[in-house]
N, C-alpha and C positions, 0 to 999 in steps of 0.2 A: 734410282731407280731406274735413271736411263741407263746406266755403266752396267746395272745388270742384266738388263735386255740385250744390251749391246753385247754383252760377252756371250751370253747364252746365244746370240746370235751368231757369235761366231764360232762358237764350238758345233751348231747344228750345222753351220757351213762347210767345217773341216771333217764333221763325222761323215756328210754327205759325200766331200769328195774322196776319202779314204774308201768307203763302201764304192763307187763308184770304181775307183783303180782295181778294186778285187774279181770282177767277173770275168767271163773267160767263154770263147766259141772255139768251133771244129774249124779245122784248116781247110775248110770246103766252103765257107762262107755261103752256106745256106741261114734258114730259120733254127735250125739246130743249134741247142747249147750243149756243149761238151761238157765234162770234166775238166772244172780249175785246177791249174797244177799247184794251188799253196797248199803244202802239207800241213795236214791238220792230227798231229802226234798227241794228243794227249794221253795220258794213260788213263786205263779203266778198272776197275774193279775187280773184273774178270778175267782173269789170267794174267792182267799186266800187258795185254794185246794193245796196239793202236785203233783209235776212233776213225772211223770214215764218217761223213759230216756229209748226206743226202739234203736237197730238199726239192719238192714241187709243188708248186702254182705258188700265188692264187690267180697269176696268168698263166699264160702258158710258158713256164719258167721248169726247167728241169736242171738241179746242178748236182753236182758229187765232188767234196772237197778231200782230199787229202791221197790224191790215186799218184803224183808225182812219184816215181822212185820204189813203188810197191814191189815187196817181197815177196813169196811164197811164208803163207805163216796165220794165225789166228788174228780175225778182227771183229771188232763192234762195230756194225752198221749201225747207225744213228739218222732215220728220215723224220724230217719235219713236213709233214703233208700238211697243206694249207687250204686245200681243197677238195670238195667232195665231188668235183668233177674230174678229177684227175687220179692216178695212181703214181707208185715207185717199183717197178720194177729191174731187179737185178740178175742178170744170167751171165753163167760163164763156167769153165769145168768146177764142177760139182757144188755150185753153187743156183739156187732157183729162190728166192726170196722175193715178196711181193707186199703193199701196204694195200688195202680193200680201197678202190674208188671210191664209194659212198659214205666213207671214212675220213676224217681229219685226226692232227695231233700228230703226238710222237709215237715211234714204234721203234724198237730195237731187236736189230737179229743178231746172234751170235754169227759168224762164216767164218770159214776156213778157207784163203785161194791160195790157188793152185797157178803154175807158171803158165801163161795163156790170154788171152782177149775176154774180155766180159765186156757186156754191153748192158743198160739201161734205161729206161724208157716208159713213159706216160699210156700202158696199152690202148686208152681209146685215141691217144692223141701219138701214135709212135713213129708216123714219117716227118712230125714236126718237134716233137719232143722225146731227143733221145741224145744219147754221148754215147762214151765209150774207153775204157784204159785198159792198159798192157800190165801185165806181173810177172815180174823177170824171173 
């Protein structure tokens, strides 16, 4: 029984260290949480595009994985909205999609990214909760 607990503790610590190493922030050094740079290239069932994974809440955190080296094309944005105090709003050339502030859960959007600058924010807390990425 003690070995099982020790093994479980080891796995939890290892998982925590792995998750802690996956975060990202913007280069301005403010309280802003920018897009993390790890690519998430899961194929989805709708047209074979790439899935971008967004997250907002439960605290004042907002992030978007899979934005490093993006090119113009079709994508599926999957947002995990973890707070009824926040939303996830993505805007840029040809894109303006958002979750509702009062709702939580997972929501998917089929989007067509064009070359240019994109921004994501929590509308009620846009000065603190925002990030951006560029599509080449």
